[in-house]
All heavy atoms as TSV, in Angstrom:
chain	resi	resn	atom	element	x	y	z
A	1	MET	N	N	-11.289	22.789	-3.357
A	1	MET	CA	C	-9.969	22.311	-2.962
A	1	MET	C	C	-10.109	20.866	-2.464
A	1	MET	O	O	-10.931	20.589	-1.594
A	1	MET	CB	C	-9.441	23.224	-1.856
A	1	MET	CG	C	-8.072	22.891	-1.358
A	1	MET	SD	S	-6.666	23.483	-2.303
A	1	MET	CE	C	-7.077	25.155	-2.637
A	2	PRO	N	N	-9.313	19.934	-3.009
A	2	PRO	CA	C	-9.406	18.535	-2.558
A	2	PRO	C	C	-8.907	18.364	-1.119
A	2	PRO	O	O	-8.087	19.139	-0.647
A	2	PRO	CB	C	-8.502	17.789	-3.537
A	2	PRO	CG	C	-7.564	18.814	-4.062
A	2	PRO	CD	C	-8.301	20.121	-4.034
A	3	LYS	N	N	-9.425	17.334	-0.464
A	3	LYS	CA	C	-8.990	17.029	0.902
A	3	LYS	C	C	-8.190	15.741	0.910
A	3	LYS	O	O	-8.503	14.793	0.197
A	3	LYS	CB	C	-10.189	16.926	1.831
A	3	LYS	CG	C	-10.884	18.265	2.009
A	3	LYS	CD	C	-11.733	18.276	3.233
A	3	LYS	CE	C	-12.280	19.685	3.403
A	3	LYS	NZ	N	-12.922	19.853	4.662
A	4	CYS	N	N	-7.175	15.706	1.723
A	4	CYS	CA	C	-6.308	14.533	1.873
A	4	CYS	C	C	-7.103	13.395	2.518
A	4	CYS	O	O	-7.768	13.604	3.538
A	4	CYS	CB	C	-5.121	14.909	2.748
A	4	CYS	SG	S	-4.016	13.550	3.145
A	5	PRO	N	N	-7.047	12.180	1.927
A	5	PRO	CA	C	-7.788	11.063	2.516
A	5	PRO	C	C	-7.249	10.597	3.870
A	5	PRO	O	O	-7.958	9.938	4.629
A	5	PRO	CB	C	-7.669	9.951	1.473
A	5	PRO	CG	C	-6.601	10.364	0.548
A	5	PRO	CD	C	-6.404	11.834	0.679
A	6	ARG	N	N	-6.028	10.942	4.209
A	6	ARG	CA	C	-5.446	10.525	5.498
A	6	ARG	C	C	-5.838	11.498	6.621
A	6	ARG	O	O	-6.337	11.099	7.655
A	6	ARG	CB	C	-3.930	10.437	5.398
A	6	ARG	CG	C	-3.218	10.293	6.699
A	6	ARG	CD	C	-2.758	8.949	7.145
A	6	ARG	NE	N	-2.237	8.118	6.109
A	6	ARG	CZ	C	-2.416	6.801	6.106
A	6	ARG	NH1	N	-3.068	6.212	7.064
A	6	ARG	NH2	N	-1.934	6.068	5.144
A	7	CYS	N	N	-5.589	12.817	6.414
A	7	CYS	CA	C	-5.798	13.784	7.489
A	7	CYS	C	C	-7.061	14.628	7.313
A	7	CYS	O	O	-7.433	15.366	8.208
A	7	CYS	CB	C	-4.587	14.698	7.628
A	7	CYS	SG	S	-4.360	15.854	6.250
A	8	ASN	N	N	-7.677	14.525	6.145
A	8	ASN	CA	C	-8.913	15.236	5.824
A	8	ASN	C	C	-8.754	16.762	5.786
A	8	ASN	O	O	-9.721	17.491	5.936
A	8	ASN	CB	C	-10.041	14.832	6.776
A	8	ASN	CG	C	-11.403	15.012	6.144
A	8	ASN	OD1	O	-11.553	14.870	4.936
A	8	ASN	ND2	N	-12.382	15.326	6.953
A	9	LYS	N	N	-7.518	17.243	5.606
A	9	LYS	CA	C	-7.270	18.678	5.466
A	9	LYS	C	C	-7.093	19.008	3.989
A	9	LYS	O	O	-6.790	18.132	3.185
A	9	LYS	CB	C	-6.022	19.082	6.253
A	9	LYS	CG	C	-6.193	18.917	7.752
A	9	LYS	CD	C	-4.957	19.355	8.486
A	9	LYS	CE	C	-5.134	19.147	9.988
A	9	LYS	NZ	N	-3.916	19.468	10.720
A	10	GLU	N	N	-7.268	20.286	3.635
A	10	GLU	CA	C	-7.125	20.710	2.252
A	10	GLU	C	C	-5.705	20.475	1.751
A	10	GLU	O	O	-4.742	20.673	2.484
A	10	GLU	CB	C	-7.490	22.185	2.110
A	10	GLU	CG	C	-8.972	22.433	2.312
A	10	GLU	CD	C	-9.357	23.884	2.079
A	10	GLU	OE1	O	-8.478	24.763	2.008
A	10	GLU	OE2	O	-10.571	24.137	1.969
A	11	VAL	N	N	-5.610	20.045	0.490
A	11	VAL	CA	C	-4.310	19.780	-0.133
A	11	VAL	C	C	-4.061	20.868	-1.172
A	11	VAL	O	O	-4.777	20.960	-2.158
A	11	VAL	CB	C	-4.290	18.393	-0.815
A	11	VAL	CG1	C	-2.929	18.134	-1.436
A	11	VAL	CG2	C	-4.629	17.292	0.175
A	12	TYR	N	N	-3.052	21.687	-0.933
A	12	TYR	CA	C	-2.687	22.746	-1.870
A	12	TYR	C	C	-1.769	22.188	-2.940
A	12	TYR	O	O	-1.041	21.219	-2.714
A	12	TYR	CB	C	-2.027	23.912	-1.121
A	12	TYR	CG	C	-2.975	24.563	-0.145
A	12	TYR	CD1	C	-2.941	24.232	1.209
A	12	TYR	CD2	C	-3.927	25.473	-0.579
A	12	TYR	CE1	C	-3.821	24.808	2.105
A	12	TYR	CE2	C	-4.816	26.060	0.314
A	12	TYR	CZ	C	-4.754	25.727	1.650
A	12	TYR	OH	O	-5.633	26.284	2.523
A	13	PHE	N	N	-1.781	22.811	-4.102
A	13	PHE	CA	C	-1.039	22.330	-5.258
A	13	PHE	C	C	0.435	22.075	-4.942
A	13	PHE	O	O	0.993	21.060	-5.341
A	13	PHE	CB	C	-1.160	23.326	-6.420
A	13	PHE	CG	C	-0.442	22.866	-7.648
A	13	PHE	CD1	C	-1.003	21.919	-8.495
A	13	PHE	CD2	C	0.819	23.363	-7.958
A	13	PHE	CE1	C	-0.340	21.479	-9.625
A	13	PHE	CE2	C	1.495	22.926	-9.084
A	13	PHE	CZ	C	0.915	21.985	-9.913
A	14	ALA	N	N	1.081	22.981	-4.233
A	14	ALA	CA	C	2.517	22.875	-3.957
A	14	ALA	C	C	2.879	21.703	-3.051
A	14	ALA	O	O	4.035	21.279	-3.014
A	14	ALA	CB	C	3.024	24.175	-3.339
A	15	GLU	N	N	1.915	21.160	-2.320
A	15	GLU	CA	C	2.222	20.093	-1.366
A	15	GLU	C	C	1.577	18.763	-1.720
A	15	GLU	O	O	1.651	17.816	-0.957
A	15	GLU	CB	C	1.776	20.513	0.036
A	15	GLU	CG	C	0.293	20.782	0.153
A	15	GLU	CD	C	-0.122	21.383	1.492
A	15	GLU	OE1	O	0.748	21.691	2.312
A	15	GLU	OE2	O	-1.337	21.521	1.698
A	16	LYS	N	N	0.963	18.651	-2.898
A	16	LYS	CA	C	0.206	17.442	-3.198
A	16	LYS	C	C	0.995	16.402	-3.978
A	16	LYS	O	O	1.900	16.707	-4.730
A	16	LYS	CB	C	-1.070	17.777	-3.957
A	16	LYS	CG	C	-0.890	17.957	-5.433
A	16	LYS	CD	C	-2.238	18.106	-6.118
A	16	LYS	CE	C	-2.046	18.233	-7.614
A	16	LYS	NZ	N	-3.300	18.286	-8.326
A	17	VAL	N	N	0.623	15.157	-3.729
A	17	VAL	CA	C	1.038	14.025	-4.557
A	17	VAL	C	C	-0.261	13.298	-4.906
A	17	VAL	O	O	-1.159	13.179	-4.075
A	17	VAL	CB	C	2.038	13.068	-3.858
A	17	VAL	CG1	C	3.386	13.711	-3.681
A	17	VAL	CG2	C	1.522	12.576	-2.531
A	18	SER	N	N	-0.371	12.880	-6.141
A	18	SER	CA	C	-1.575	12.185	-6.585
A	18	SER	C	C	-1.305	10.700	-6.697
A	18	SER	O	O	-0.321	10.287	-7.310
A	18	SER	CB	C	-2.032	12.740	-7.940
A	18	SER	OG	O	-2.408	14.086	-7.796
A	19	SER	N	N	-2.161	9.918	-6.072
A	19	SER	CA	C	-2.024	8.469	-6.113
A	19	SER	C	C	-3.359	7.843	-5.724
A	19	SER	O	O	-4.108	8.424	-4.933
A	19	SER	CB	C	-0.925	8.029	-5.154
A	19	SER	OG	O	-0.590	6.691	-5.381
A	20	LEU	N	N	-3.650	6.684	-6.275
A	20	LEU	CA	C	-4.884	5.960	-6.010
A	20	LEU	C	C	-6.110	6.808	-6.342
A	20	LEU	O	O	-7.151	6.690	-5.708
A	20	LEU	CB	C	-4.948	5.488	-4.545
A	20	LEU	CG	C	-3.829	4.573	-4.073
A	20	LEU	CD1	C	-3.959	4.290	-2.588
A	20	LEU	CD2	C	-3.823	3.281	-4.854
A	21	GLY	N	N	-5.943	7.703	-7.321
A	21	GLY	CA	C	-7.046	8.543	-7.752
A	21	GLY	C	C	-7.389	9.671	-6.798
A	21	GLY	O	O	-8.452	10.269	-6.898
A	22	LYS	N	N	-6.501	9.954	-5.857
A	22	LYS	CA	C	-6.748	10.989	-4.848
A	22	LYS	C	C	-5.515	11.870	-4.718
A	22	LYS	O	O	-4.422	11.491	-5.103
A	22	LYS	CB	C	-7.059	10.338	-3.497
A	22	LYS	CG	C	-8.266	9.436	-3.537
A	22	LYS	CD	C	-8.415	8.669	-2.244
A	22	LYS	CE	C	-9.537	7.659	-2.380
A	22	LYS	NZ	N	-9.532	6.694	-1.318
A	23	ASP	N	N	-5.718	13.054	-4.145
A	23	ASP	CA	C	-4.608	13.958	-3.837
A	23	ASP	C	C	-4.288	13.860	-2.360
A	23	ASP	O	O	-5.174	13.959	-1.503
A	23	ASP	CB	C	-4.979	15.408	-4.195
A	23	ASP	CG	C	-5.135	15.610	-5.692
A	23	ASP	OD1	O	-4.427	14.929	-6.458
A	23	ASP	OD2	O	-5.953	16.454	-6.091
A	24	TRP	N	N	-3.003	13.653	-2.062
A	24	TRP	CA	C	-2.523	13.468	-0.694
A	24	TRP	C	C	-1.487	14.539	-0.366
A	24	TRP	O	O	-0.831	15.062	-1.246
A	24	TRP	CB	C	-1.813	12.123	-0.550
A	24	TRP	CG	C	-2.583	10.916	-0.958
A	24	TRP	CD1	C	-2.952	10.559	-2.229
A	24	TRP	CD2	C	-3.063	9.877	-0.121
A	24	TRP	NE1	N	-3.628	9.373	-2.223
A	24	TRP	CE2	C	-3.709	8.928	-0.943
A	24	TRP	CE3	C	-3.013	9.655	1.246
A	24	TRP	CZ2	C	-4.294	7.779	-0.431
A	24	TRP	CZ3	C	-3.590	8.511	1.745
A	24	TRP	CH2	C	-4.227	7.588	0.924
A	25	HIS	N	N	-1.288	14.820	0.922
A	25	HIS	CA	C	-0.104	15.558	1.336
A	25	HIS	C	C	1.057	14.578	1.194
A	25	HIS	O	O	0.887	13.374	1.447
A	25	HIS	CB	C	-0.198	16.000	2.802
A	25	HIS	CG	C	-1.256	17.009	3.061
A	25	HIS	ND1	N	-2.408	16.706	3.747
A	25	HIS	CD2	C	-1.342	18.318	2.705
A	25	HIS	CE1	C	-3.152	17.791	3.825
A	25	HIS	NE2	N	-2.541	18.779	3.190
A	26	LYS	N	N	2.206	15.088	0.835
A	26	LYS	CA	C	3.367	14.213	0.610
A	26	LYS	C	C	3.626	13.279	1.801
A	26	LYS	O	O	3.887	12.100	1.628
A	26	LYS	CB	C	4.603	15.066	0.327
A	26	LYS	CG	C	5.835	14.273	0.042
A	26	LYS	CD	C	7.013	15.167	-0.283
A	26	LYS	CE	C	8.253	14.339	-0.565
A	26	LYS	NZ	N	9.391	15.185	-0.915
A	27	PHE	N	N	3.531	13.810	3.011
A	27	PHE	CA	C	3.850	12.991	4.179
A	27	PHE	C	C	2.652	12.226	4.736
A	27	PHE	O	O	2.773	11.501	5.717
A	27	PHE	CB	C	4.510	13.853	5.261
A	27	PHE	CG	C	5.842	14.386	4.809
A	27	PHE	CD1	C	5.992	15.717	4.461
A	27	PHE	CD2	C	6.930	13.545	4.673
A	27	PHE	CE1	C	7.206	16.204	4.012
A	27	PHE	CE2	C	8.147	14.015	4.222
A	27	PHE	CZ	C	8.289	15.351	3.894
A	28	CYS	N	N	1.494	12.378	4.106
A	28	CYS	CA	C	0.315	11.602	4.506
A	28	CYS	C	C	0.166	10.322	3.692
A	28	CYS	O	O	-0.591	9.436	4.085
A	28	CYS	CB	C	-0.946	12.440	4.354
A	28	CYS	SG	S	-1.164	13.705	5.623
A	29	LEU	N	N	0.880	10.214	2.568
A	29	LEU	CA	C	0.823	8.992	1.757
A	29	LEU	C	C	1.745	7.972	2.418
A	29	LEU	O	O	2.937	7.908	2.160
A	29	LEU	CB	C	1.242	9.268	0.314
A	29	LEU	CG	C	1.164	8.085	-0.649
A	29	LEU	CD1	C	-0.249	7.521	-0.719
A	29	LEU	CD2	C	1.635	8.501	-2.028
A	30	LYS	N	N	1.178	7.201	3.357
A	30	LYS	CA	C	1.949	6.257	4.175
A	30	LYS	C	C	1.352	4.863	4.091
A	30	LYS	O	O	0.164	4.687	3.850
A	30	LYS	CB	C	1.914	6.682	5.646
A	30	LYS	CG	C	2.532	8.009	5.933
A	30	LYS	CD	C	2.390	8.330	7.402
A	30	LYS	CE	C	2.996	9.686	7.701
A	30	LYS	NZ	N	2.868	10.016	9.122
A	31	CYS	N	N	2.197	3.882	4.348
A	31	CYS	CA	C	1.752	2.495	4.453
A	31	CYS	C	C	0.759	2.383	5.614
A	31	CYS	O	O	1.014	2.906	6.704
A	31	CYS	CB	C	2.954	1.591	4.701
A	31	CYS	SG	S	2.525	-0.131	5.009
A	32	GLU	N	N	-0.350	1.707	5.366
A	32	GLU	CA	C	-1.364	1.524	6.402
A	32	GLU	C	C	-0.845	0.717	7.591
A	32	GLU	O	O	-1.297	0.905	8.706
A	32	GLU	CB	C	-2.585	0.804	5.827
A	32	GLU	CG	C	-3.471	1.674	4.994
A	32	GLU	CD	C	-4.207	2.726	5.805
A	32	GLU	OE1	O	-4.802	2.406	6.853
A	32	GLU	OE2	O	-4.170	3.896	5.373
A	33	LYS	N	N	0.125	-0.164	7.355
A	33	LYS	CA	C	0.594	-1.024	8.443
A	33	LYS	C	C	1.766	-0.411	9.201
A	33	LYS	O	O	1.689	-0.197	10.391
A	33	LYS	CB	C	0.993	-2.397	7.892
A	33	LYS	CG	C	1.401	-3.387	8.977
A	33	LYS	CD	C	1.605	-4.764	8.393
A	33	LYS	CE	C	1.712	-5.838	9.414
A	33	LYS	NZ	N	2.874	-5.954	10.172
A	34	CYS	N	N	2.859	-0.074	8.495
A	34	CYS	CA	C	4.074	0.373	9.189
A	34	CYS	C	C	4.243	1.891	9.218
A	34	CYS	O	O	5.141	2.391	9.866
A	34	CYS	CB	C	5.314	-0.267	8.571
A	34	CYS	SG	S	5.757	0.401	6.946
A	35	LYS	N	N	3.406	2.611	8.475
A	35	LYS	CA	C	3.391	4.073	8.438
A	35	LYS	C	C	4.594	4.693	7.729
A	35	LYS	O	O	4.842	5.883	7.862
A	35	LYS	CB	C	3.253	4.677	9.847
A	35	LYS	CG	C	2.074	4.157	10.639
A	35	LYS	CD	C	0.768	4.400	9.929
A	35	LYS	CE	C	-0.404	3.913	10.769
A	35	LYS	NZ	N	-1.545	3.536	10.001
A	36	LYS	N	N	5.338	3.909	6.967
A	36	LYS	CA	C	6.456	4.430	6.173
A	36	LYS	C	C	5.889	5.335	5.074
A	36	LYS	O	O	4.900	5.002	4.427
A	36	LYS	CB	C	7.223	3.264	5.551
A	36	LYS	CG	C	8.317	3.678	4.610
A	36	LYS	CD	C	8.960	2.449	3.970
A	36	LYS	CE	C	9.865	2.864	2.841
A	36	LYS	NZ	N	10.362	1.710	2.102
A	37	VAL	N	N	6.522	6.511	4.860
A	37	VAL	CA	C	6.101	7.417	3.796
A	37	VAL	C	C	6.402	6.753	2.454
A	37	VAL	O	O	7.489	6.205	2.248
A	37	VAL	CB	C	6.823	8.783	3.909
A	37	VAL	CG1	C	6.480	9.671	2.724
A	37	VAL	CG2	C	6.438	9.480	5.207
A	38	LEU	N	N	5.431	6.774	1.551
A	38	LEU	CA	C	5.535	6.088	0.268
A	38	LEU	C	C	5.696	7.068	-0.886
A	38	LEU	O	O	5.283	8.223	-0.795
A	38	LEU	CB	C	4.279	5.242	0.044
A	38	LEU	CG	C	3.973	4.214	1.125
A	38	LEU	CD1	C	2.593	3.622	0.922
A	38	LEU	CD2	C	5.029	3.125	1.139
A	39	ILE	N	N	6.264	6.582	-1.975
A	39	ILE	CA	C	6.420	7.354	-3.198
A	39	ILE	C	C	5.355	6.880	-4.171
A	39	ILE	O	O	5.206	5.676	-4.380
A	39	ILE	CB	C	7.836	7.140	-3.788
A	39	ILE	CG1	C	8.887	7.615	-2.799
A	39	ILE	CG2	C	7.980	7.853	-5.126
A	39	ILE	CD1	C	10.300	7.185	-3.161
A	40	PRO	N	N	4.614	7.818	-4.788
A	40	PRO	CA	C	3.572	7.401	-5.736
A	40	PRO	C	C	4.115	6.450	-6.799
A	40	PRO	O	O	5.195	6.655	-7.338
A	40	PRO	CB	C	3.117	8.719	-6.367
A	40	PRO	CG	C	3.411	9.744	-5.331
A	40	PRO	CD	C	4.686	9.269	-4.659
A	41	GLY	N	N	3.381	5.372	-7.042
A	41	GLY	CA	C	3.762	4.398	-8.053
A	41	GLY	C	C	4.717	3.318	-7.578
A	41	GLY	O	O	5.046	2.406	-8.317
A	42	SER	N	N	5.167	3.389	-6.325
A	42	SER	CA	C	6.131	2.388	-5.843
A	42	SER	C	C	5.611	1.640	-4.615
A	42	SER	O	O	6.356	1.330	-3.709
A	42	SER	CB	C	7.463	3.065	-5.506
A	42	SER	OG	O	7.297	3.945	-4.411
A	43	PHE	N	N	4.319	1.359	-4.612
A	43	PHE	CA	C	3.738	0.624	-3.498
A	43	PHE	C	C	2.552	-0.178	-3.992
A	43	PHE	O	O	2.142	-0.058	-5.135
A	43	PHE	CB	C	3.321	1.586	-2.373
A	43	PHE	CG	C	2.309	2.604	-2.800
A	43	PHE	CD1	C	0.959	2.339	-2.727
A	43	PHE	CD2	C	2.713	3.832	-3.292
A	43	PHE	CE1	C	0.022	3.272	-3.136
A	43	PHE	CE2	C	1.784	4.780	-3.695
A	43	PHE	CZ	C	0.441	4.497	-3.616
A	44	ALA	N	N	2.020	-0.989	-3.118
A	44	ALA	CA	C	0.856	-1.809	-3.458
A	44	ALA	C	C	-0.387	-1.192	-2.815
A	44	ALA	O	O	-0.282	-0.386	-1.895
A	44	ALA	CB	C	1.067	-3.229	-2.953
A	45	GLU	N	N	-1.534	-1.613	-3.298
A	45	GLU	CA	C	-2.802	-1.080	-2.814
A	45	GLU	C	C	-3.760	-2.221	-2.558
A	45	GLU	O	O	-3.767	-3.205	-3.263
A	45	GLU	CB	C	-3.273	-0.127	-3.895
A	45	GLU	CG	C	-4.679	0.362	-3.936
A	45	GLU	CD	C	-5.773	-0.586	-4.350
A	45	GLU	OE1	O	-5.644	-1.350	-5.321
A	45	GLU	OE2	O	-6.796	-0.550	-3.692
A	46	HIS	N	N	-4.522	-2.116	-1.502
A	46	HIS	CA	C	-5.541	-3.115	-1.201
A	46	HIS	C	C	-6.712	-2.391	-0.553
A	46	HIS	O	O	-6.545	-1.680	0.430
A	46	HIS	CB	C	-4.987	-4.180	-0.248
A	46	HIS	CG	C	-5.908	-5.347	-0.073
A	46	HIS	ND1	N	-6.908	-5.357	0.861
A	46	HIS	CD2	C	-5.991	-6.526	-0.732
A	46	HIS	CE1	C	-7.564	-6.508	0.785
A	46	HIS	NE2	N	-7.024	-7.230	-0.165
A	47	GLY	N	N	-7.883	-2.535	-1.133
A	47	GLY	CA	C	-9.060	-1.877	-0.594
A	47	GLY	C	C	-8.971	-0.360	-0.643
A	47	GLY	O	O	-9.525	0.315	0.216
A	48	GLY	N	N	-8.219	0.162	-1.615
A	48	GLY	CA	C	-8.071	1.609	-1.749
A	48	GLY	C	C	-7.078	2.222	-0.786
A	48	GLY	O	O	-6.937	3.437	-0.719
A	49	LYS	N	N	-6.353	1.384	-0.036
A	49	LYS	CA	C	-5.374	1.881	0.930
A	49	LYS	C	C	-3.966	1.470	0.501
A	49	LYS	O	O	-3.768	0.385	-0.026
A	49	LYS	CB	C	-5.686	1.337	2.325
A	49	LYS	CG	C	-7.025	1.844	2.826
A	49	LYS	CD	C	-7.311	1.352	4.208
A	49	LYS	CE	C	-8.657	1.887	4.664
A	49	LYS	NZ	N	-8.984	1.463	6.015
A	50	PRO	N	N	-2.976	2.350	0.725
A	50	PRO	CA	C	-1.604	2.060	0.315
A	50	PRO	C	C	-0.844	1.197	1.338
A	50	PRO	O	O	-1.044	1.327	2.542
A	50	PRO	CB	C	-0.972	3.454	0.221
A	50	PRO	CG	C	-1.719	4.280	1.209
A	50	PRO	CD	C	-3.122	3.721	1.228
A	51	TYR	N	N	0.022	0.327	0.806
A	51	TYR	CA	C	0.876	-0.526	1.640
A	51	TYR	C	C	2.254	-0.618	1.002
A	51	TYR	O	O	2.367	-0.600	-0.221
A	51	TYR	CB	C	0.310	-1.953	1.731
A	51	TYR	CG	C	-0.990	-2.041	2.465
A	51	TYR	CD1	C	-2.199	-1.877	1.801
A	51	TYR	CD2	C	-1.015	-2.271	3.832
A	51	TYR	CE1	C	-3.407	-1.944	2.479
A	51	TYR	CE2	C	-2.221	-2.342	4.517
A	51	TYR	CZ	C	-3.407	-2.182	3.843
A	51	TYR	OH	O	-4.598	-2.248	4.519
A	52	CYS	N	N	3.314	-0.745	1.806
A	52	CYS	CA	C	4.645	-1.047	1.278
A	52	CYS	C	C	4.512	-2.353	0.496
A	52	CYS	O	O	3.837	-3.271	0.961
A	52	CYS	CB	C	5.642	-1.323	2.399
A	52	CYS	SG	S	5.983	0.018	3.507
A	53	SER	N	N	5.157	-2.429	-0.654
A	53	SER	CA	C	5.111	-3.691	-1.402
A	53	SER	C	C	5.764	-4.796	-0.591
A	53	SER	O	O	5.276	-5.912	-0.528
A	53	SER	CB	C	5.811	-3.526	-2.746
A	53	SER	OG	O	5.090	-2.625	-3.542
A	54	THR	N	N	6.900	-4.454	0.013
A	54	THR	CA	C	7.642	-5.399	0.840
A	54	THR	C	C	8.007	-4.680	2.124
A	54	THR	O	O	8.535	-3.583	2.060
A	54	THR	CB	C	8.930	-5.848	0.120
A	54	THR	OG1	O	8.581	-6.340	-1.154
A	54	THR	CG2	C	9.667	-6.897	0.883
A	55	PRO	N	N	7.750	-5.181	3.247
A	55	PRO	CA	C	7.183	-6.489	3.546
A	55	PRO	C	C	5.678	-6.461	3.829
A	55	PRO	O	O	5.051	-7.502	3.875
A	55	PRO	CB	C	7.924	-6.908	4.794
A	55	PRO	CG	C	8.098	-5.626	5.547
A	55	PRO	CD	C	8.321	-4.578	4.464
A	56	CYS	N	N	5.106	-5.291	4.038
A	56	CYS	CA	C	3.735	-5.213	4.572
A	56	CYS	C	C	2.672	-5.853	3.687
A	56	CYS	O	O	1.902	-6.679	4.159
A	56	CYS	CB	C	3.385	-3.764	4.873
A	56	CYS	SG	S	4.425	-3.051	6.167
A	57	TYR	N	N	2.611	-5.481	2.413
A	57	TYR	CA	C	1.564	-6.022	1.545
A	57	TYR	C	C	1.686	-7.544	1.450
A	57	TYR	O	O	0.709	-8.256	1.587
A	57	TYR	CB	C	1.635	-5.399	0.155
A	57	TYR	CG	C	0.535	-5.887	-0.756
A	57	TYR	CD1	C	-0.709	-5.279	-0.730
A	57	TYR	CD2	C	0.726	-6.963	-1.619
A	57	TYR	CE1	C	-1.742	-5.721	-1.542
A	57	TYR	CE2	C	-0.301	-7.411	-2.439
A	57	TYR	CZ	C	-1.527	-6.790	-2.389
A	57	TYR	OH	O	-2.542	-7.244	-3.194
A	58	GLY	N	N	2.904	-8.033	1.235
A	58	GLY	CA	C	3.120	-9.472	1.125
A	58	GLY	C	C	2.741	-10.212	2.397
A	58	GLY	O	O	2.132	-11.279	2.356
A	59	ALA	N	N	3.075	-9.619	3.537
A	59	ALA	CA	C	2.764	-10.272	4.810
A	59	ALA	C	C	1.263	-10.300	5.076
A	59	ALA	O	O	0.738	-11.275	5.626
A	59	ALA	CB	C	3.483	-9.554	5.947
A	60	LEU	N	N	0.572	-9.250	4.680
A	60	LEU	CA	C	-0.871	-9.178	4.944
A	60	LEU	C	C	-1.728	-9.902	3.919
A	60	LEU	O	O	-2.731	-10.514	4.261
A	60	LEU	CB	C	-1.314	-7.712	5.004
A	60	LEU	CG	C	-0.792	-6.906	6.179
A	60	LEU	CD1	C	-1.088	-5.425	5.966
A	60	LEU	CD2	C	-1.418	-7.396	7.474
A	61	PHE	N	N	-1.344	-9.802	2.631
A	61	PHE	CA	C	-2.225	-10.273	1.570
A	61	PHE	C	C	-1.606	-11.290	0.627
A	61	PHE	O	O	-2.268	-11.777	-0.264
A	61	PHE	CB	C	-2.725	-9.072	0.750
A	61	PHE	CG	C	-3.310	-7.997	1.618
A	61	PHE	CD1	C	-2.656	-6.792	1.773
A	61	PHE	CD2	C	-4.508	-8.195	2.291
A	61	PHE	CE1	C	-3.183	-5.790	2.575
A	61	PHE	CE2	C	-5.042	-7.207	3.097
A	61	PHE	CZ	C	-4.376	-6.004	3.237
A	62	GLY	N	N	-0.320	-11.619	0.825
A	62	GLY	CA	C	0.348	-12.578	-0.040
A	62	GLY	C	C	0.088	-14.010	0.397
A	62	GLY	O	O	-0.728	-14.263	1.290
A	63	PRO	N	N	0.804	-14.960	-0.204
A	63	PRO	CA	C	0.667	-16.368	0.189
A	63	PRO	C	C	0.950	-16.541	1.675
A	63	PRO	O	O	1.823	-15.889	2.227
A	63	PRO	CB	C	1.718	-17.086	-0.651
A	63	PRO	CG	C	2.013	-16.156	-1.774
A	63	PRO	CD	C	1.775	-14.767	-1.254
A	64	LYS	N	N	0.220	-17.393	2.303
A	64	LYS	CA	C	0.340	-17.595	3.759
A	64	LYS	C	C	1.283	-18.744	4.110
A	64	LYS	O	O	0.974	-19.595	4.916
A	64	LYS	CB	C	-1.039	-17.859	4.363
A	64	LYS	CG	C	-2.034	-16.772	4.103
A	64	LYS	CD	C	-1.656	-15.502	4.822
A	64	LYS	CE	C	-2.726	-14.452	4.596
A	64	LYS	NZ	N	-2.321	-13.118	4.853
A	65	GLY	N	N	2.437	-18.775	3.510
A	65	GLY	CA	C	3.405	-19.825	3.812
A	65	GLY	C	C	3.416	-20.894	2.745
A	65	GLY	O	O	2.671	-20.848	1.781
A	66	GLU	N	N	4.254	-21.865	2.934
A	66	GLU	CA	C	4.394	-22.927	1.948
A	66	GLU	C	C	3.218	-23.894	2.008
A	66	GLU	O	O	2.707	-24.216	3.069
A	66	GLU	CB	C	5.686	-23.698	2.206
A	66	GLU	CG	C	6.913	-22.850	1.982
A	66	GLU	CD	C	8.181	-23.655	2.176
A	66	GLU	OE1	O	8.136	-24.890	2.005
A	66	GLU	OE2	O	9.199	-23.050	2.500
A	67	THR	N	N	2.822	-24.340	0.850
A	67	THR	CA	C	1.765	-25.334	0.759
A	67	THR	C	C	2.401	-26.707	0.747
A	67	THR	O	O	3.376	-26.951	0.059
A	67	THR	CB	C	0.962	-25.141	-0.543
A	67	THR	OG1	O	0.450	-23.820	-0.546
A	67	THR	CG2	C	-0.174	-26.122	-0.625
A	68	SER	N	N	1.893	-27.599	1.533
A	68	SER	CA	C	2.420	-28.945	1.580
A	68	SER	C	C	1.885	-29.742	0.378
A	68	SER	O	O	0.676	-29.868	0.201
A	68	SER	CB	C	2.003	-29.627	2.878
A	68	SER	OG	O	2.454	-30.946	2.894
A	69	ILE	N	N	2.791	-30.243	-0.434
A	69	ILE	CA	C	2.416	-31.043	-1.605
A	69	ILE	C	C	3.004	-32.438	-1.428
A	69	ILE	O	O	4.194	-32.597	-1.239
A	69	ILE	CB	C	2.927	-30.406	-2.905
A	69	ILE	CG1	C	2.308	-29.018	-3.102
A	69	ILE	CG2	C	2.606	-31.302	-4.094
A	69	ILE	CD1	C	2.857	-28.262	-4.281
A	70	SER	N	N	2.138	-33.411	-1.494
A	70	SER	CA	C	2.621	-34.789	-1.379
A	70	SER	C	C	2.922	-35.333	-2.765
A	70	SER	O	O	2.141	-35.173	-3.689
A	70	SER	CB	C	1.549	-35.679	-0.736
A	70	SER	OG	O	1.258	-35.224	0.550
A	71	THR	N	N	4.057	-35.989	-2.901
A	71	THR	CA	C	4.421	-36.610	-4.154
A	71	THR	C	C	4.581	-38.103	-3.904
A	71	THR	O	O	5.334	-38.511	-3.044
A	71	THR	CB	C	5.752	-36.046	-4.683
A	71	THR	OG1	O	5.627	-34.635	-4.779
A	71	THR	CG2	C	6.094	-36.616	-6.041
A	72	HIS	N	N	3.820	-38.883	-4.631
A	72	HIS	CA	C	3.899	-40.338	-4.486
A	72	HIS	C	C	4.604	-40.901	-5.715
A	72	HIS	O	O	4.211	-40.642	-6.831
A	72	HIS	CB	C	2.485	-40.941	-4.374
A	72	HIS	CG	C	1.746	-40.473	-3.182
A	72	HIS	ND1	N	1.990	-40.950	-1.924
A	72	HIS	CD2	C	0.777	-39.531	-3.040
A	72	HIS	CE1	C	1.198	-40.337	-1.067
A	72	HIS	NE2	N	0.447	-39.471	-1.724
A	73	LEU	N	N	5.636	-41.676	-5.483
A	73	LEU	CA	C	6.371	-42.309	-6.569
A	73	LEU	C	C	5.902	-43.762	-6.683
A	73	LEU	O	O	5.733	-44.453	-5.680
A	73	LEU	CB	C	7.879	-42.279	-6.297
A	73	LEU	CG	C	8.492	-40.881	-6.195
A	73	LEU	CD1	C	9.965	-41.005	-5.831
A	73	LEU	CD2	C	8.333	-40.131	-7.512
A	74	THR	N	N	5.703	-44.184	-7.894
A	74	THR	CA	C	5.328	-45.581	-8.107
A	74	THR	C	C	6.447	-46.272	-8.848
A	74	THR	O	O	7.080	-45.685	-9.710
A	74	THR	CB	C	4.029	-45.673	-8.925
A	74	THR	OG1	O	4.191	-44.973	-10.138
A	74	THR	CG2	C	2.850	-45.130	-8.143
A	75	ALA	N	N	6.693	-47.525	-8.478
A	75	ALA	CA	C	7.771	-48.263	-9.123
A	75	ALA	C	C	7.245	-49.293	-10.080
A	75	ALA	O	O	6.169	-49.726	-10.077
A	75	ALA	CB	C	8.642	-48.929	-8.083
C-alpha cells in the first residue's frame, strides 16, 4: 500500500489522488507555502513539492522584480 508523501499514512484507492509520480490523500496535496488544497494538474512543482501557480510559485521562484534596462539614444 503506498504512503502519502505529506502525512506518511497509507493511501487507500478510494481516497487517493495521483500527482508528481506519487499517491496522495486528497486533502494532503497542498501548496508548500500557503497550504491551499490543490487539484492534480493545476499547480506548479519545484524540487518535487507542489505550489500554487499563482501567487506562491511565482513569488518564490519567478522573476524577482523588474530589471533596470538603460537605453541610450544617440543623435
